[in-house]
DODRENKOL-634114 format. One record per residue (C-alpha): residue number from 0; chain; x, y, z. Coordinates in Angstrom, 1 decimal, decimal comma. Last residue first. Layout:
% DODRENKOL-634114
  drenza  zado       x       y       z
     NUM     A       X       Y       Z
...
This chain:
% DODRENKOL-634114
  drenza  zado       x       y       z
      97     A    36,0    -2,2     7,2
      96     A    37,6    -2,3     3,7
      95     A    35,1    -4,4     1,8
      94     A    32,9    -1,7     0,3
      93     A    35,5     1,0    -0,5
      92     A    33,5     3,5    -2,5
      91     A    30,5     3,3    -0,1
      90     A    27,0     3,1    -1,4
      89     A    24,5     5,3     0,5
      88     A    21,8     3,9     2,8
      87     A    18,8     6,2     3,4
      86     A    16,2     4,7     5,8
      85     A    18,5     5,5     8,8
      84     A    18,5     9,2     8,0
      83     A    21,9    10,3     6,5
      82     A    25,2    11,1     8,2
      81     A    28,5    12,7     7,5
      80     A    32,0    12,3     8,9
      79     A    35,0    14,1     7,6
      78     A    37,7    14,5     4,9
      77     A    38,5    17,6     2,9
      76     A    40,8    17,2    -0,1
      75     A    44,4    18,3    -0,5
      74     A    45,9    14,9     0,5
      73     A    43,3    13,5    -1,9
      72     A    45,8    14,3    -4,8
      71     A    47,5    10,9    -4,3
      70     A    44,5     9,2    -5,8
      69     A    43,8     5,5    -5,2
      68     A    46,3     5,0    -2,3
      67     A    45,3     8,4    -0,9
      66     A    41,7     7,2    -0,7
      65     A    42,6     4,0     1,1
      64     A    44,7     5,9     3,7
      63     A    42,0     8,6     4,2
      62     A    39,3     5,9     4,8
      61     A    41,6     4,0     7,2
      60     A    42,2     7,2     9,2
      59     A    38,5     7,9     9,4
      58     A    37,6     4,3    10,5
      57     A    37,4     5,1    14,3
      56     A    35,5     8,3    13,4
      55     A    32,7     6,2    11,9
      54     A    32,2     4,4    15,3
      53     A    32,1     7,7    17,1
      52     A    29,6     9,0    14,7
      51     A    27,3     6,1    15,4
      50     A    25,6     3,1    13,6
      49     A    28,1     2,9    10,8
      48     A    27,4     3,0     7,1
      47     A    30,2     3,0     6,0
      46     A    33,3     3,9     4,2
      45     A    34,4     6,3     1,4
      44     A    31,2     8,3     0,6
      43     A    32,5    10,5    -2,1
      42     A    31,6    14,1    -2,6
      41     A    32,1    16,6    -5,4
      40     A    31,7    20,4    -5,0
      39     A    35,4    21,1    -4,8
      38     A    36,8    17,8    -3,6
      37     A    34,9    16,4    -0,6
      36     A    35,7    13,2     1,3
      35     A    33,5    11,0     3,4
      34     A    33,5     8,5     6,3
      33     A    29,9     7,6     6,9
      32     A    27,2     7,6     9,6
      31     A    23,7     6,1     9,3
      30     A    21,1     7,8    11,4
      29     A    18,3     6,8    13,9
      28     A    20,5     7,2    17,0
      27     A    22,4    10,4    17,8
      26     A    25,9    11,8    17,2
      25     A    24,7    15,3    16,3
      24     A    26,1    16,8    19,5
      23     A    29,6    15,9    18,2
      22     A    29,3    18,4    15,3
      21     A    29,4    17,0    11,8
      20     A    32,3    18,5     9,9
      19     A    32,8    17,6     6,2
      18     A    29,6    16,3     4,8
      17     A    27,4    17,5     7,6
      16     A    24,0    16,1     6,5
      15     A    23,5    13,9     3,5
      14     A    19,8    13,3     2,4
      13     A    19,8    15,9    -0,4
      12     A    22,9    14,3    -1,9
      11     A    21,3    10,9    -1,9
      10     A    18,2    12,2    -3,6
       9     A    20,2    14,2    -6,1
       8     A    22,3    11,2    -7,0
       7     A    25,8    11,2    -5,6
       6     A    28,8    11,8    -7,9
       5     A    32,4    11,7    -6,8
       4     A    33,3     8,5    -8,5
       3     A    32,3     9,9   -11,8
       2     A    35,0    12,5   -11,5
       1     A    37,6     9,8   -11,4
       0     A    39,4     8,5    -8,4
């Protein structure tokens, strides 16, 4: 993955909650959930959107596997689930993988 891959717009970045560790109690309707990865201060939305945190978590392993196939250094990155309000849809790096 190149550095450009890790860029979100300011509006997208401001809408993301809990990039790495979203607590279980924040699994609530009205949000889009995503599998994400963080390297330093850069973030990639890998897969999503999903309608619940639980559904996104089912795809977490696949997101890690896909990312590691693109860039072996992702084994050192932080993976997790994040969310945005339902009216904010972020582009996923792996669009057809789910």
